[in-house]
N, C-alpha and C positions, 0 to 999 in steps of 0.2 A: 610362241611355243618353245623356241630354242632357248630363250632367256629363262623361262620357267624351268625347263629341263636342266639348264646349267646351274640355276640356283639350288634346285633339289639335289643335284650331284654334289655341289659344294657343301651343303648342309650334311648330307650323308657322309662325306669324307671327313668333315669335322667331328661328327659323332663317332665315327670309327676310330679316329685318332684319340679321342678322350676315353674310349673303352679299351685301348691297347694295354696289354699287361695281363697279370693273373685275373681271372674273373672273380667277382665277389661271390661269397658263398651264402647260403640261406640258413646256416646253422652256426653255432659257436665254433665248431671244429668238425673235421671229417675223420671218421673212423674207418680204416680199411675193412673191406668185407672179410668175414671170418674171425675178426677180433671179438672175443667174448667179454673180456674184462678191460675196462678203461679206468686207470688210476694215475697217480702221479708219475709212475714209471713211463707211461705212454708219452708224457710231455717232457721227458728227460733224455738228453743225449750224452752219453759218456765216452763217445769216440775220441774226444780231444784229450782224454787222460794220458794217452800215449806220449803226449808232448811234455808232460811233467818229468823232469830229470832225464829226458831223452838225450842221447849223444848228438853232437852236431852233425847235420846232414852232410853227405859228401856230394850229392847231386840235388838240383832243384826239386822240391817236393811240395805237393799241395794236399792238404787234408780237408775234405769237404764235409759240411753239414747241410746237405740239401734234401729235398723230398725223398730222393732215393735212399739216403742213409738214415733219414730221420722223418718217418712217415707223418708225424704230427704236424709237420710244416705244410702239408697239403692244404691249400686254401688260405694260408696266412701271408703270402706275398713277401716272404723274407727267407734268406738263407745266408750261410757264412762259409768262408774258407780261410784256412791258415796257410800262409805261403812262407816256406823256409828256403832262404837263398844262401848257399855256400859262397865263399869268396869267388868273384868273377863269374857267377852264374846268371842265367837269363830265363825269364818266362817269355817265350817267343811270341811274336805278334799273333793276336787272336781276337775274337769277338764273343760277346754274350748277346745272342739275338733277342732274348726276352727280358733283359734287365740292365739297368745302369749299375755301376760298381763304385762303392765308396771304400777306398783303401786307406788303412791306418797303419803307419809304420811304428811297430813296437820296439824295434831295436835296430841299430845300424843305419845305413842310408841306402836309398834306391834312386836310380835315374828312371823316370817314367815318362810315357808320352802316348798320345793318341793322334790319329789322323782323321780330320773331318771329311765331309762329303765333297769339299772343294780341294781335297788333297793338301790341306794346310796342316802342318805338324805342330802340336802343342807339347812342349816338354818341360820338365821340372826336375830338380834334384831335391829329394825329400830327406829330411833328417828325422830322427826319433821324435815321435809326438806329432808329426805332420799328417794331414789327410789330403787326399786327392780324389776327385771324382772323374770316372770314365763314363761318358754318355752312352746310353743304350745303343748297342749294335755297331759301334765304331771300333775299328781296328786299334788295338793298344798293346803295350808291352811294359815290362818292368825289368830292370837290370841292376845287379849289384856290382858296381864298378870297383869296389874295394877289393883289392887282391889279398887282404889278410883277414878281414872280419866278416862274420855272418851278418845277415839281415833277416829280420822276422817281421811279417806284416799280417794283418787280418783284413779280409775283404767282406763287406756286407753287400748283399744283392737285393734288389727290389722285386724278387720273384722266388718262389719256392723251388723253381727249376729253371735257372738262368740260361742253361745250355752253354757250351764252349765249342767254338769252331776255331781250331788251330789253322792259321794260314799256311804254314809249311806243310802240315799233314794233309789238309784238305785239298791242296794243290798237287803235291808230289807223291802222296801215299794213297792215291785213289787210282782208278783205272782210266784217267784222262790220257788220251793218246800222246805218246812222247813227241810226235811231230806237231801236234796242236800246242803243247807246252813250249816247244822250241820256237815256234812262230810267235806265240804270245809274249815270250820273254826276249825275243830277238836274239836268240842264241842257236846252238845246234843240239842235236839229239844226244851226242856224246856228253855234253855238259849237263843236260837234263838227267841223264842216267847216273852221272857222278853225284848229283844232288840227291837223287833217290837212294843211291847206295849209302851216302852219308847219313841220311835220315833213318835208314834201316839198320845202321850200325855195321855195315859191311866194309867201311873204310877204316 
């Protein structure tokens, strides 16, 4: 009986793994409720036009085309983001719980990396034209180490709503008790509060 239960549990776990990600839809596309007319405009996103002839960014900036900004993506298991890196800027460690990410460097160079579930760090310095994949759900980052030149990249996600969990913000800009954070990071409450102040722009 135990062997049968264990076998069934393994099969169910395997099936759950194969169904992870955006669910398949039973129609060609999903129209939001209340939408009366569907034409080519529904399938067009013009939000990236602001990038054309835009001045160079002074801080790290992300421009997204996900389900929230582009409703036609609902059910299509794809989304994009354009990442603009001024000299010396960083996209801090974060995860995308619902999608892997394929990063394409359009200009400049980026130092990138991710940490797997065994705490092994995989890093690479990417040049213009390079691609790098960040596996789904793993902590990763991008850094423009060039002190003089911008870097520009496009990320493709295997979900219409990949989600982003910022490690610094999810740890230090929530209501987790300062004492718990101090014990977890083997430091003191004063240091934890300094980090929180830095993230909130008070320093």
